[in-house]
C-alpha positions in Angstrom: -63.1 15.3 -96.7 -64.2 17.6 -99.4 -67.4 18.5 -97.6 -65.6 19.4 -94.4 -63.1 21.5 -96.3 -65.9 23.4 -98.1 -67.6 24.1 -94.8 -64.6 26.1 -93.6 -64.2 27.7 -97.0 -60.6 26.6 -97.8 -59.4 27.8 -101.2 -57.0 26.0 -103.5 -53.4 26.8 -103.2 -53.1 28.3 -106.6 -56.1 30.5 -105.9 -54.5 31.7 -102.6 -51.2 32.7 -104.3 -53.1 34.6 -107.0 -55.3 36.4 -104.4 -52.6 37.2 -101.9 -49.5 39.0 -103.4 -47.9 39.2 -99.9 -48.6 35.5 -99.1 -45.0 34.4 -99.1 -43.8 37.3 -96.8 -46.7 36.6 -94.4 -46.2 32.9 -94.2 -42.4 32.7 -94.1 -40.3 33.3 -91.0 -36.6 33.4 -90.1 -35.5 32.4 -86.6 -32.1 31.4 -85.4 -30.7 30.7 -88.9 -33.7 28.7 -89.9 -36.0 29.8 -92.7 -39.6 28.5 -92.5 -41.9 28.6 -95.6 -45.5 27.7 -94.8 -46.9 29.5 -97.9 -47.8 26.2 -99.6 -50.2 25.4 -96.9 -53.9 26.3 -97.1 -53.7 28.9 -94.3 -55.0 32.3 -95.2 -55.5 35.4 -93.2 -59.1 34.6 -92.3 -58.2 31.1 -91.1 -55.2 32.5 -89.1 -57.4 35.0 -87.4 -59.9 32.3 -86.5 -57.1 30.1 -85.0 -55.7 33.1 -83.1 -59.2 33.6 -81.6 -59.3 29.9 -80.8 -55.9 30.1 -79.1 -57.3 33.0 -77.0 -60.3 30.9 -76.0 -58.1 28.0 -75.0 -55.9 30.2 -72.9 -52.7 29.9 -75.0 -51.0 32.9 -73.5 -51.6 31.8 -69.9 -50.5 28.2 -70.7 -47.3 29.5 -72.3 -46.6 31.7 -69.3 -47.2 28.7 -67.0 -44.7 26.6 -69.0 -42.0 29.3 -68.7 -42.6 30.2 -65.1 -42.4 26.7 -63.8 -46.0 26.3 -62.9 -47.9 23.0 -63.1 -48.6 22.2 -66.8 -48.8 18.5 -66.3 -51.8 18.3 -64.1 -52.3 14.5 -64.3 -48.9 14.0 -62.6 -48.9 17.3 -60.7 -45.7 18.5 -62.3 -44.2 21.4 -64.1 -42.4 20.8 -67.4 -38.9 22.1 -66.9 -37.1 21.3 -70.2 -37.0 25.0 -71.1 -35.2 25.7 -67.8 -32.3 23.6 -69.1 -31.9 26.3 -71.8 -32.1 29.1 -69.2 -35.7 30.1 -69.9 -37.6 28.7 -66.9 -38.3 29.9 -63.4 -35.2 31.2 -61.6 -35.1 28.2 -59.2 -35.5 25.7 -62.1 -32.8 27.5 -64.1 -30.4 27.4 -61.1 -31.0 23.7 -60.5 -30.5 22.9 -64.2 -27.3 24.9 -64.2 -26.0 23.0 -61.2 -26.8 19.7 -62.7 -25.2 20.7 -66.0 -22.0 21.8 -64.2 -21.9 18.3 -62.6 -22.2 16.8 -66.0 -19.5 19.1 -67.3 -17.2 18.0 -64.5 -17.7 14.3 -65.4 -17.1 15.1 -69.1 -13.9 16.9 -68.1 -12.8 14.1 -65.9 -13.3 11.5 -68.7 -11.4 13.7 -71.2 -8.6 14.2 -68.7 -8.1 10.4 -68.4 -9.8 9.6 -65.1 -11.2 6.5 -66.6 -8.1 5.6 -68.6 -8.1 5.6 -72.3 -11.7 5.9 -73.6 -12.4 5.2 -77.3 -16.1 4.4 -77.2 -19.5 4.9 -75.5 -22.3 2.4 -75.3 -25.4 4.4 -74.6 -28.2 2.3 -73.2 -31.8 3.7 -73.0 -35.1 3.5 -74.8 -37.5 6.1 -76.1 -36.6 9.6 -75.0 -33.6 8.2 -73.1 -32.0 7.5 -76.4 -33.7 9.1 -79.4 -32.5 12.6 -78.7 -28.8 11.8 -78.1 -28.8 9.5 -81.1 -30.1 12.3 -83.3 -27.5 14.7 -82.0 -24.6 12.3 -82.6 -25.8 11.3 -86.0 -26.4 14.9 -87.1 -23.4 16.6 -85.6 -20.8 13.9 -85.0 -20.3 12.1 -88.3 -17.2 14.0 -89.3 -16.0 15.3 -85.9 -17.0 12.7 -83.3 -14.3 12.3 -80.7 -15.5 8.9 -79.7 -17.3 5.9 -81.2 -20.8 6.2 -79.7 -23.2 3.2 -80.2 -26.8 3.3 -79.1 -28.7 0.3 -77.7 -32.5 0.3 -76.9 -34.1 -2.9 -78.2 -34.1 -5.9 -75.8 -33.5 -8.1 -78.9 -30.1 -9.9 -78.4 -29.2 -9.2 -82.1 -29.4 -5.4 -81.3 -27.0 -5.9 -78.4 -24.5 -7.8 -80.5 -24.7 -5.2 -83.3 -24.2 -2.3 -80.8 -21.1 -3.7 -79.1 -19.4 -5.2 -82.2 -17.5 -2.0 -83.1 -16.5 -1.3 -79.5 -13.4 -2.3 -77.5 -14.8 -3.3 -74.0 -11.5 -2.3 -72.3 -11.8 1.3 -73.5 -15.6 1.7 -73.5 -17.8 3.5 -71.1 -21.4 2.4 -70.7 -24.0 5.2 -70.1 -27.3 3.9 -68.7 -30.2 6.2 -69.0 -33.5 5.5 -67.3 -35.6 8.1 -65.5 -37.0 5.6 -62.9 -34.1 3.1 -63.3 -36.7 0.4 -63.6 -37.2 0.2 -67.4 -37.1 -3.5 -68.2 -35.3 -3.3 -71.6 -32.7 -0.8 -70.2 -31.9 -2.9 -67.2 -31.7 -6.1 -69.2 -29.2 -4.4 -71.6 -27.2 -3.1 -68.7 -26.9 -6.6 -67.3 -25.7 -7.9 -70.7 -23.2 -5.0 -71.0 -21.7 -5.9 -67.6 -21.4 -9.5 -68.7 -19.8 -8.3 -71.9 -17.3 -6.2 -70.0 -16.4 -8.9 -67.6 -16.1 -11.6 -70.2 -13.7 -9.5 -72.2 -11.3 -8.8 -69.4 -12.5 -5.7 -67.6 -11.7 -6.2 -63.9 -14.3 -3.8 -62.5 -17.3 -3.7 -64.9 -19.4 -1.5 -62.7 -16.6 1.0 -62.7 -17.2 1.6 -66.4 -20.9 2.5 -65.8 -22.4 6.0 -65.7 -26.1 6.4 -64.8 -28.5 9.2 -65.7 -31.7 9.0 -63.7 -34.2 10.8 -61.6 -33.9 7.9 -59.1 -30.3 8.0 -57.9 -31.0 5.5 -55.1 -32.0 2.9 -57.6 -28.8 3.4 -59.5 -26.8 3.1 -56.3 -28.6 -0.2 -55.6 -27.5 -1.4 -59.0 -23.9 -1.0 -58.0 -23.1 2.4 -59.7 -20.9 4.7 -57.6 -22.5 8.0 -56.7 -19.7 10.0 -58.4 -20.9 8.5 -61.7 -24.6 9.1 -61.2 -26.1 12.2 -62.9 -29.5 13.3 -61.8 -32.4 14.1 -64.1 -35.2 16.4 -63.0 -38.7 14.9 -62.4 -40.1 17.8 -64.5 -38.3 16.8 -67.7 -40.1 14.1 -69.7 -37.9 11.6 -71.6 -38.8 13.0 -75.0 -37.7 16.5 -73.8 -34.6 15.3 -72.0 -31.7 15.6 -74.6 -30.8 19.0 -73.1 -30.1 17.5 -69.7 -27.4 15.1 -68.5 -29.1 12.5 -70.8 -27.1 14.3 -73.5 -23.7 13.3 -71.9 -23.0 10.8 -74.7 -23.6 13.5 -77.3 -21.5 16.0 -75.3 -18.6 13.5 -75.2 -18.9 12.9 -78.9 -19.3 16.4 -80.3 -17.6 18.4 -77.5 -18.9 20.5 -74.6 -18.7 23.7 -76.6 -21.0 22.3 -79.2 -23.4 21.1 -76.6 -23.6 24.6 -75.1 -24.3 26.0 -78.6 -27.1 23.5 -78.9 -28.7 24.9 -75.8 -28.3 28.4 -77.0 -29.9 27.7 -80.3 -32.9 26.2 -78.4 -32.9 29.2 -76.1 -33.2 31.5 -79.1 -36.3 29.6 -80.3 -37.6 29.7 -76.7 -37.4 33.5 -76.7 -39.2 33.7 -80.1 -42.0 31.4 -78.9 -42.3 33.2 -75.6 -42.5 36.8 -76.9 -43.5 36.9 -80.6 -47.0 38.0 -81.4 -49.5 35.3 -82.4 -49.5 35.9 -86.2 -45.7 36.0 -86.2 -45.1 33.2 -83.7 -43.9 30.5 -85.9 -44.4 27.4 -83.7 -48.0 28.6 -83.1 -48.7 29.3 -86.8 -47.3 25.8 -87.7 -49.7 24.4 -85.1 -52.5 26.3 -86.8 -51.7 24.5 -90.1 -51.5 21.1 -88.3 -55.0 21.7 -86.8 -56.3 22.7 -90.2 -55.2 19.5 -92.0 -56.4 17.2 -89.2 -59.7 18.8 -88.6 -60.8 20.2 -91.9 -59.0 17.9 -94.4 -59.3 14.7 -92.4 -55.5 14.1 -92.6 -54.6 11.3 -90.3 -50.8 11.5 -90.9 -48.1 14.1 -91.5 -45.0 13.2 -93.4 -41.5 14.7 -92.7 -38.7 14.2 -95.2 -35.1 15.2 -94.3 -33.2 16.2 -97.5 -29.9 15.8 -95.7 -28.5 12.5 -94.6 -27.3 14.0 -91.3 -31.0 14.4 -90.3 -32.1 10.9 -91.2 -33.1 10.2 -87.6 -35.3 13.3 -87.3 -38.6 11.6 -88.4 -38.0 8.9 -85.8 -37.4 11.5 -83.1 -40.5 13.4 -84.1 -42.6 10.3 -84.0 -42.1 10.0 -80.3 -42.2 13.8 -79.5 -45.5 14.3 -81.4 -47.4 11.1 -81.0 -46.5 10.4 -77.3 -47.2 14.0 -76.4 -50.5 14.5 -78.3 -51.8 11.1 -79.1 -54.5 11.4 -76.5 -58.3 11.0 -76.4 -58.9 12.7 -73.1 -58.8 16.4 -72.4 -57.0 18.0 -69.5 -60.4 18.4 -67.7 -61.0 14.6 -67.9 -63.6 14.8 -70.6 -63.4 13.0 -73.9 -61.5 14.9 -76.7 -64.0 16.6 -79.0 -61.6 16.9 -81.9 -59.1 14.5 -83.5 -55.7 14.9 -81.8 -52.3 14.0 -83.1 -51.9 12.5 -86.6 -49.4 9.8 -87.3 -46.0 11.2 -87.8 -43.9 9.4 -90.4 -41.2 10.2 -93.0 -37.9 9.3 -94.5 -34.8 10.7 -96.1 -34.2 12.7 -99.2 -34.5 11.3 -102.6 -34.8 7.7 -101.2 -38.4 8.5 -100.2 -39.2 9.9 -103.7 -38.8 6.4 -105.1 -40.8 4.7 -102.3 -43.7 6.7 -101.0 -44.2 9.8 -103.1 -46.6 7.9 -105.4 -49.2 8.1 -102.7 -48.4 11.7 -101.8 -48.9 12.9 -105.4 -51.8 10.7 -106.6 -53.2 8.8 -103.6 -56.7 9.4 -102.1 -55.4 10.1 -98.6 -54.5 13.7 -97.7 -51.0 13.9 -96.3 -49.4 17.3 -95.5 -45.7 17.1 -96.3 -42.8 18.8 -94.6 -39.4 19.1 -96.2 -36.3 19.8 -94.0 -33.4 21.0 -96.1 -29.9 22.3 -95.5 -28.2 24.8 -97.8 -24.6 24.0 -97.0 -23.0 20.6 -96.9 -20.0 19.3 -95.0 -19.0 16.5 -97.4 -16.1 16.6 -99.8 -18.1 15.8 -102.9 -18.8 18.0 -105.9 -21.2 20.9 -104.8 -23.4 19.9 -107.7 -24.6 17.0 -105.6 -26.0 19.3 -102.9 -27.5 21.5 -105.6 -29.3 18.5 -107.1 -30.5 17.4 -103.7 -32.0 20.7 -102.9 -33.6 21.0 -106.4 -35.3 17.7 -105.8 -36.8 18.9 -102.5 -38.0 22.2 -103.9 -39.4 20.5 -107.1 -41.4 18.0 -105.0 -43.1 20.9 -103.2 -43.8 22.7 -106.4 -45.2 19.5 -108.0 -47.5 18.8 -105.1 -48.9 22.3 -105.4 -49.2 22.6 -109.2 -50.1 19.1 -110.2 -50.6 18.4 -113.9 -53.8 17.6 -115.7 -54.0 14.9 -118.3 -56.8 13.1 -120.2 -55.0 9.9 -119.2 -56.0 9.7 -115.5 -53.1 7.5 -114.7 -50.8 10.3 -115.7 -52.9 13.1 -114.1 -51.7 14.8 -110.9 -54.4 16.7 -109.0 -52.1 19.2 -107.3 -53.3 21.4 -104.5 -51.4 19.2 -102.1 -49.9 21.0 -99.1 -46.3 21.1 -98.2 -44.0 23.2 -96.0 -40.3 23.7 -96.2 -37.6 24.4 -93.6 -34.3 25.6 -95.0 -31.4 25.5 -92.6 -28.5 27.7 -93.8 -25.9 25.5 -92.0 -26.5 22.4 -89.9 -24.5 23.0 -86.7 -25.3 22.7 -83.0 -27.0 26.1 -82.8 -29.3 25.5 -85.7 -30.1 22.0 -84.7 -31.0 23.1 -81.2 -33.4 25.8 -82.6 -35.0 23.2 -84.9 -35.7 20.7 -82.1 -37.0 23.5 -79.9 -39.3 24.6 -82.7 -40.8 21.1 -82.9 -41.2 21.0 -79.1 -43.1 24.3 -79.0 -45.2 23.4 -82.0 -46.2 20.2 -80.2 -47.1 22.3 -77.0 -49.1 24.8 -79.1 -51.1 21.9 -80.7 -51.8 20.5 -77.2 -53.2 23.9 -76.0 -55.4 24.2 -79.1 -56.7 20.8 -78.3 -57.0 21.3 -74.6 -55.0 18.2 -73.8 -51.9 17.5 -71.6 -48.8 16.8 -73.7 -46.6 15.9 -70.8 -48.0 12.6 -69.6 -47.9 9.2 -71.4 -50.1 6.7 -69.7 -50.9 5.1 -73.0 -47.5 3.4 -73.0 -48.0 1.7 -69.6 -50.7 -1.0 -70.2 -48.7 -3.1 -72.7 -45.6 -2.9 -70.5 -47.6 -3.9 -67.4 -49.1 -6.9 -69.1 -45.7 -8.0 -70.4 -44.4 -8.0 -66.8 -47.3 -10.0 -65.5 -46.9 -12.5 -68.3 -43.3 -12.8 -67.5 -44.2 -13.7 -64.0 -46.8 -16.3 -65.2 -49.7 -14.2 -63.9 -53.1 -13.8 -65.6 -52.4 -16.1 -68.5 -55.8 -17.6 -68.1 -57.4 -14.2 -68.6 -55.8 -13.7 -72.0 -57.6 -13.8 -75.3 -57.3 -17.1 -77.3 -55.1 -15.5 -80.0 -52.5 -14.4 -77.5 -52.5 -17.7 -75.6 -52.0 -19.5 -78.9 -49.1 -17.3 -79.9 -47.4 -17.9 -76.6 -47.8 -21.6 -76.9 -46.5 -21.7 -80.5 -43.4 -19.7 -79.4 -43.0 -22.0 -76.4 -43.1 -19.1 -73.9 
């Protein structure tokens, strides 16, 4: 690690601050009510200029234009990536189609709120991966104090997860939202069947009448018994992990209100405009990607830690795990050749001061380099003494300072090496607009990393093999071709 770092001439953080009086102003940005401070990373002007040149060599500007103009940016599947069109920033035809589908979603939300389904007190949202993580993040972050409905999320096929999800819900006044792009996802369909049984057993005369489907395969939803008036269509060009802006977000819209959902889209659109038009050295998702590449490639960092110093953002690390690792956890470049650089690191993290008492030992004194990201919120919504928020923020900022400064001691067990990178995002107020901008920032940062690597962030073939093998095992096929360990495990579990 040290040798690779020396080869690219990376200075210590304290040396960078001493040598660059304007460092903070050059490496801090403010967009859509979010303040980004990347000055505690090892980026300097020379490295940034080198990465800008690399972005030019990799065709970053053309790739970004292709994303926003609706061209094919997912070559392995022959598709555009149209999630930006959901925020009004794609090609005109994609934007028009997204608007039409959003109006249909709005109409269904209005009908529910007007009583078309009778009294509704709860939503059971069934999906997995991108069909659930985004809406769950929105409801948890924005709906804790103002949720209009009790929304429960169900993804795991484990029966215990089902029982936990439905326990707080009244089946007579619950709607079930089933989200699956293909409407063939095994876990989702199994949970839908259990939900229908739950509704029927508890006195709902027409269980299928309580179901809403969100899918890119409306015919499959029709075949499953869901009326076409309750089927919302998802575009083929929107990957699951980019789909919360679409009708996939209906559960969140019902919980936080349609106006807030529109503000979420506008916040994301504001970040879209920044990413699309800002110059390279002032384009924050791109600069953040430069730092990501630096730590993976020059420091040998195999993971990146994200800590949300706000309980409302406790699901953010889980959301980012899928966004970043499913998008860029690839070993093949877009041209079909093997990747010549390490791609996505492992994304992990936790919440606030809890993590300080669990994992920060490794971050301060461990031998593994881990760049750290703090996501903080200046204003709180709770009714507690403001001193609590002050202490929370001071803890976050102190951790960043300690990682940078370190403290030398003759007692090596009490010595902190310092020079450990961190970045901080400070959100003035956590609302729908700022959350939309934050999520869009991470999306564009992920895309920028992919361009710098020359890989396709929009397919996910790596998730298929295990699912395919599970299906064949369920059908009793190919058991004889399994390794001895797997056969023994199946035998012990009486499968």
